[in-house]
N, C-alpha and C positions, 0 to 999 in steps of 0.2 A: 855757376850755373843758376839759372830761373828756376824761379817756382811759381806753380799756378796754384790758386785754393780754392778748394771744391766745396762747396754746401754741403751737408748730409743731412737726412732725413733728422736725426738730432739735434743736430742745429752747432754739432761739433763743425771741425774743418778737415780736410784729409789734404795734405801738401802731395802734389802730384807732379814729378818730377816731365822738365818740359824734353830733357830728352826719348823720353816714349812718343812724343807727339813728332819729334824728328825722326826717329826711325820710322814709323807709319809714314812721313810725307816722303821719305825715302823708298820706302817700297811700292810706295804708288808709282814714284820717279822710276823706277827700276822696271816694275811691270810696262810702264808705257813704252821705254826704252827696247822693251824686248820684245811689242808689237803686241802685247796679252792686253785687251780691252778689259777696263777696269767694271767688275759689278757691280750693277745697281741692287739695293737692299732696300725697301724702304722698310722704316720703322712706323708702325699703326700709332696716334697720338691718344691720349689719357681719355678714355671715352667711360664716365662714371655710367652705375646703373641707374636709373631716374627712381624717384624717391617713392616706394609702393603708397597704396591710398589708406591713410590713417585710421583706426579704428577709435580713438581715444584722443580727447582735447583737452585742454586747461582748464577748461572750466568744468569737466567732469573730474578731473583730479582734485582740482580744489575742494568741489563738492562732497565728494568721499573724504576726503582728510576731514571736512570740517565735521561731517555726520559719524566718523569712528574712530579719529584718532584717540587712542588710551590716553596721552597727557592733556588733550584738551577734556574730555569729559570728565576725567581726574579734577581739574582744575574747576568744572561747572559744579562738581558734587561740593569743592572746598567752597566756595561761593555760599550752595545754599546752607551749609554749614555755618557759615558766618553771620548768614541772615537769621540764623535760629537767634545769637548774641541779641537781636534785636526786639525779639519773644522775650527773651529772658529781662530784660533792659525795662521790659513797660509791664513784665509780672510783677516789679515793686511796687507799682501803682495798683495794684489789683488786691482783692481781699483772698486771705486764706482761710480755709476753715479744714477740720478735724472733727472724726468722730472717734470716742473711747470707749470699747467695751468692756468691762469685766464682769467675770462669772467664777463663783466659787462653790466649792464644797467641803465643809467639814464632820470629822466624826470622829466622836470623842468615845472613847472605853474608859469607865473612870474605876479608879483603885478601889480596895475595901474601904478605907478612911472615907473615901466620898462617898461611896454608897452608904456606909453609913450612918451618914448626915441628910441624906436625901430617902424622900420617902415615895418617889418612883416605881412604879410598879417594872419598868424597863431601863437597867443602868446604863444602856448606848445612848449617847447623845450625836444625833444631827442635825447641821444646818447648813443652809444653800444661800448664797447671795448673788444680788445682779445688779451692778453699776455700769452706768451709760451716761456720757459727756458728750455733746456738742459745743465746739466753742470756734468762732469766726471773730478775726481782725481785720479791720481794713484802715490802712495808714492814710492819715490825713496829709500829713507834712514829714519828709524823710529827710531835712534838713539840707535838701537840695541834690542829695545821691542820685535818686531815681532819674529825676532831670540829666544830670551828668552822665549818668550809665548811658541813657537814652541818646544824649548826642553824640558818645563817644559809638554807640553802635551803629549810629546813622553812618558817622563818619567810616568805620572799618568796613561796612559793606560797600561805601563807595569806594574805598581802596580794593576790595576783592573784585569788583568789577572793574576796575583799571587794571588790576592784577590777569584777570581776564582776558582784558583784549590786549594784554601785552602778549602774554600765551600761545592765544590766534595769529596776532603778527607774526609771531615768531615761528609757529608751526606755515602758516600760508609761505611765506619767505623762504624759509628750509623745502616746503613742494614746488614753489618756483625756480629754486636753483637745483632740484635733482631734476626737473622737467627738463631745465634747459642743459641741464649737464648728459641727458640721456641722447638728448637727440644732437648736443654739440659731437658725443663720441661716436654715434652712429653716423654721423656726416663725415668724422674725418676717418673711420673706420673704411667706408666706404670710398672716399679718397686715394686712402693708402691702398686697398685693395686693389683698386683701377691701375695703379703706380704699380702695383707688385706682378699684375698682371702685363704691364707693358715692360716694365723691366725681363721680365721670364723671353718675352719676343724677342726682347734685343739681347738678351743674353744668347738665345737659340742663334741669332745671326751672328753674333761676333763668331761664334764657335763655327757655323759656316763660311765665314770669311776667314776665317784663321785656317780652315781646312782647305779653302782655295788659295791659299798663300798671299793674303790681302791683310790680313793682323798679325799681330803677334800675339806671344803668351801675356803680355803683359795688359794687353787690351781685353782679354779670356778674364784674367785674376781682375779687371777694373770693372766689369760689368757686375761680375761674381758676387766683388766685396758690396757692390751696390745693391744690388738683390739679397744679399742675405741681409744686410741691416734695414732693407725695407721691411722683410719680414720680421724681424727682432722688432721694429715700430710696429707692426700692425698686431704683434703678440701683446706689445705691453698696451696698445689701445683696445684691445679685446678684452685684457684683465679690466682695464680700468671702467668699460662700459659694462661690466656685469657688478662690481662695484658699486658703481652708481645704481643700475637696476636694483639691488638688492636694499639702498638707502631708499630709492623712492618705493618700494614694494614697504619698506618698514614705517613710511609716512601715509602713504597713500590706503594702506590692507589690500593691496594685488600689483602682481606681477604688469610693469609696463605692456602694451602692446606695441601699436606703432600709433608714435605720438604723433599730431600735427602742429603745424608751425604757429607758434604763440601769438597770440594777438594782442594789439598794441595796450599796454597797461594805460587804464583811466586816473584821472585825477592827477597825474604828474605833475608836479610845482614849473613851471614855467621858468623859474628868479630862484637864487637862492634867499633872497630877502621873502620871497614869498613862501619859501618853505619854512623859513623862521618862526614865519606869522601864524604858519598853520599849526605847528609842532606846539608854540604857546597853547593854543588853546585844547590839540587833540594828542600830544602824547603821550601815552600812558605809561612811561615812566616817570613822568612828571608829575601827572594826575594821581598817580599812589602815594606819591612823596609828599604831595598837599593834604590830601586825603587821611595818610598816617598821622603827619603833624595835626592835624582837625582833632583826629582821634586821640594823642598825649596830650593836647591841651584841656580835653575835656576830662580826664584821667586828674587833671589837677585841681578842677572842683570836686569829683567825687572823692579823693582822698580829703579834704578842710571838710567835706560832709560827716566823715567818722567824729568830728568832736561837735557836732551840732546837734542843737535839741530834736527829737521826735515825739512826733503825736499820731498815736494809734484810737482807734474805737475797737474795744473789745467787747463780744457778748457771748452767751455761756448760758446751755440747759443741763441739767444733772439730772437723772433719774436713779433713786436707790431702794431698794427693798428686794423682797424674796423672789428667786428664778422660779421655785416649784412650789406650788401652784403660784403662776402667775395672776394677777387680778392688779390693772393698773390704779384703781380706787385706793388699794392699799399701798402701794408705793410714794416716798417721799419726792415730790418734784422740787427744784428749784433754779431760777430764771434770773441771771444777772447780767448789767452791761458798765462798764466802764469806760471811760476816756483817759488814757496815760500817757502822761506827758514827762517823755527822757530825756533829762538833762545830763551829758556826762561831765565829770568834775577834773578827773586827772586818770591819765592816760601811760604813764610811765614813756610820754615822750614818743608814744606811737605816732601821732598824728603828724607832728612835725616831721618825722623819717619819713612817711608816706608822702607828704607835701615836697619835701627836698627832691627825693626821688623822683617824684615825677616830675616836676620841672629841669630836673638834668634830662629826662627822657624826654622830654618836649624840645630841651633844648638842641637834642641830637638829631632828632628829628627835625627842625629847623635848618640847621644846617645840612640834612641829609637833603633837603630842597635843592640848593646851589650843587650839592652834589649830581642829582639827577638830571638837574639843566645844562652842567656842565657837559655830562655824557650823552644831552641830548646833542648838543651844537656840536660836540666831536664826530659824531654819529652822521650828523647831517652834513656837516664838511667833508667827510672823507667821502660818504656815498656822493655827493654832490659832484667834488672833484672825481670819484671813476667815471660819473658819466660823460662830463668834460672830454677827459686823457680817452674813455673808449670812444668817445663820439669822434674825437678828433683822428683815433687808430682806426675805425672803420673807412674815415674818407683816404685815408694814407695809406689802407691794406687795397682798397677797390685801386687806387691810382698803380699802386706795384704789382695788381694783380692782372689789370691791364697791359702792362710792361710785358711782366712775365709770359703771357701771352705770345706775344709778337715776339720776344726773345725765344722761346720754344719752337713758334713753328719758324722762325726764320732760318733758327740755326735747323731745324728738319729739313731745311729745303736746301739749305746749303749742303748738307750732310750727302744728299740726295746728288747735289753735284759733284760732288768729292772735294768741296770745300772746308769741312767740318770733320773731326776725328770723333771717334768713339766718347773721348772725354767730353766733346764738348756738349753730345747728344745728352751726356748720362748728367751733367751740370745743368741744362736749361732744363730738365724735368725735374731734376729737384727743386732747381727753383720754385717751378712751377708749383708743385704741391707745396713746396714751403708758403707763397705768399696765399695759396688755395686754405691752408690750415689754419696762418693768421688771419684771414676776414673770417672763418667759421668762429674761432675762438673770440675774435674781438666782438662780432656780434652777442655771443653768448655772452659776453663780460658786461656789455651794455645793458641788456636787458636786464642781467642780475644787479647791477648798480640802481636799476632805476626801482625795481622791486625794494633794493635797502632803500631806496631815498622815503619809497612810502611808507615800510615799517617806521621811519623815524619817525617822520613825520606825522603818522598816528591814525596812514588811512589805508592800511593793507589790513582790510576786515570785509569778512564776505557780506556785510551789506552794502560796502563801496567797489566791490569786485564782481558780485555775480547780481543774476539778475534772475529771478526766474524758483527761487531756490527757500527751501523753508529754515527761517532763523531763531536762535536761543535765544528766547525773551525771561531774563533772570525777576522782569518786574512780578508774576502771577506767585510766584513763589515767597518771594519779597512780603507781597499783599498778606497771603496767607497765613505767614509766621504771625504777621502784624496784629491780625483780628484772630487769633485764637482763642479761646479763651476773654476775650472782651467783655465789661460788663457797662453798662447807662454811666455809672460813676468814673468812668477810666478819664474824662474830658475834664468833670469838675477834680479832681484829685492832681491830676497833670497840672492844671492852671495853679491851685494851691501851691503845689511844689515847686513851680518854676517862679512864682513871684518871690518864695523866698531863697531860690537856688544863688550860690556864690559865683561871680564871674571869675575867673582870674586874669589876672593883668599879665600881660606879656613883658618881662624885664627884657633890656636891652642883652646882646650877647656877649659876654666875657670871656675871653680866652685862659683856657687854665694857665696859671702863675707857672711862666717859666724862669729859668735861673736867668741871669746875661753875663754877657761876654763876646768876645770877638770869635767867630767861625773860622777854623782852621781844620784841616784835614789831618789826621792823628799823623806822625812821623813812623814812618815803615822802615820795619828792622831789616836785616842784611836780604839781599836777595834770596831764593831759596836754590836749593839745588836743582839740576836738570831733573825733571819729572821723569821717574820711569813708570811703565806702565802698571796698575793695579790688579794682580791675577787672582788675589785672595781678598773675600770679602767675610766680615763678620758673622758669626751663624748662631753664636750662644746668647741666648734673650735673656731679656731682666728678670730677673729672681721674682716671682710670684706671676709670671705673664704667664705662663704655660701651665696645663694639666698634666696630670699622672694618667697614662693609658690604664683603662678599665682593664682588667684580666676578661681572657675569653672565657665566659661561663658555659659554655658547648664544653669544655673538655671536662667539669666537674664528672661526679657519678650521676644517674638521673634517678 
């Protein structure tokens, strides 16, 4: 017996016996032989509802997410916090001062022995005192530590800005993807909904023709099966739409309205070589890795400065005397100035350990640059291949859709002429729907792949995608932190400390020592027995990892 393959909405296949088609042809032949005319039942073609007028476009969605997304706002605060590390580094150049005031009161009640040796009228002795001291310390040379910490803080700020750009790119990519997902789901539901309406009409017609004696119950079951599958597919796509709408709401901050068709994305590279060239300068992950390596390199100099001499100027003014009654001319006043040179002699190996630790961290960060570069290359290659594949799929799916429309229209016309069966009509309708959905999906994937490429290159940013919107500028916050509590001596001290600062020399990277040998896969034991399903999971916690429940105190006596 021959079998016909009919594509269903879910992409599976249904085997339909050719005997059913044969019985329908025999039924038509019997009707013609009996002199009863065949009844013509016109089937409506698929007509989708027109897309409603949009209430929101992609630019609005991107702008709302850029302004209100918690992840992006939190990263901006993280960058502001790292900017303060630069202010902390600059504070090492600046003077520090403090005021210390000590007031005291004493009361002495002498005993009889003391009173016998004294000739005062009152045996009680009282005394009050006041001491005030102001001290100022101005570093002149920190051994280069302040210079190294300043360079490290600058690199940290650069890494923070690159991380902010990466977070922004990830957010905008998620918004574009969610936007495209909602539009795809809406279009697919509109297509499937129209297909369900058509199948309902087909099912009603098949039932009527069955009552007229033209078709068999197999035709009814066939149409009913396709209708059930279409309704199930509509339910599944409706669920997917609501899930994607929830994702959109979480990213943008409000429920999506009627989304307009997304515009072409700007600055998409025209070749993969152009993408690589742009990414070398703009990829935020690579920029962050390079800045992180600069920071850890400066930490080497900072660690070496722990063992170097320092020079500072100290000044103090001290006032000692009676607190009450207070007369300034009765107080002792003392003024002092010092130049303090501190030369470390021994440190128990602390400086050497700090330097070795900083060098190892810098080596790890140098390797991290290569890791970031490989991840960048992997992301660009995958995104570019996605664009290439989906672009070809669009062309193929457009051709397939054109052929499916001809197939559906021709089958419908031949069905009206009695040359096609119900199965043929259902199969043609399903083929047309699959072609329409495939084209919608391919266009969605192409657009998302372009956005992904822009993210990997480093051009998926609000300043590159949008016009006429406010942009976040981290420079004012950084400048405010840099100039807080500045003094006229900052430039002088910075120059002196910079001259004597140690400059780390990068050594060649050496892999950690590994053992020698010929690699081979370890020998396996005997094959395990047939695996039985696990029905019980261990639930006993490790000792000391859970607490004892606190008794309910409400049961105690009030």
